[in-house]
Every structure is written in structure tokens, then in C-alpha cells.
N, C-alpha and C positions, 0 to 999 in steps of 0.2 A: 636254297636247300636242295640237295640231290636226293630225290625220292627213290630213284633206281638203286642208289647206294644203300639207302636205309632198307629197302626191300630185300636186297641181296644179303645184307647183314642179318635180317630177320630169318631168312632161309638158313643161313649158316648157324644161327643160334638154335633154330629148330632142330637141325641135324646134330649139333653138339649135345643139346639137352636130351634128345631121343637116344642117341648112342650111349650116353653115360648111364642110362637106366635099364638098358636091355638085359644086362647080366643080373641086376637086382630083381627084376620082374620074373625072370626065369627061376631064380632061386626060391622065390616064395610062391611060385605056381600061378602067376598072373600071365595071361596071354601076352606074348612078346610084342605083337603089333599094337595092341591096346596100350601097353605100357609106354611104348615109344611115342605114340600119338599124344597121349596125355602129357608126358613130360615136355614134348615140343610145344604143345599149345600153352602149357603153363609158363614156359620160358618167354614165349612171345607176349602173352598176356601181361606179364610183369613189366616187360619193356614198354608196351603200349601204355600201361598205367603211368609209368615214370615219365614218358613223353607227354602224356596229357597233363600231368601235374606241372611239368615244366612250362607248358604252354599256358596253363591257367595263371601262373605267377605273373607273367608280363605280356602275354599275347604273342610271344615269339619263342622260337626254339633256336638256340645257338648251337654251333658245332660241338661246343664243350658239353652242353646238356645232352645232346644226342649220344656222344661218346660215353658219357657217364651212365646213361640209361643202359647201354649195352654192357659196359664193363661191370657194372654193379649186378647184372643178372646173368653173367656167363658162369656156367659151372666150373668149379675148380678142377684142375687136373689131379689125378691120384698119384 
């Protein structure tokens, strides 16, 4: 398993999640930086949870399980 690749994908997920919420936070009056950090952390937490569940099932993580964890938790484009 390529941990560097997973780490880079988590960074990308953090950025995508954060950037998609900046506008919404500004509209409702929440600090932009706090909104971005919260969204990014929530996205990563969801992926980590899915990876942990996949590992618990059989003690291994396949490439398909890793891919599914990211795909299932990536914000949709508008």
C-alpha cells in the first residue's frame, strides 16, 4: 500500500472540501478560515472512518477499498 499516495489524496480531499464551503460560510456569517478547516477535517474524518471499517472487515485494505473511501467522500461539483 502506498501511504504517500493516500496522504496526498487526503490533502487533496481537504482542499476540495474546504474550498467548496468557503462561499457558504461567508453567506451565513461564519469565519471563512474556520469554515474551511471544519469542512476539510470532516472530509478527512469520513475517509479515515471508511478506511478503518474496511480494515476491520478482513485486516487488509485493498486498492479498491481505498479508492471507494475517497470516491464516496468527495464533494460533488456544482
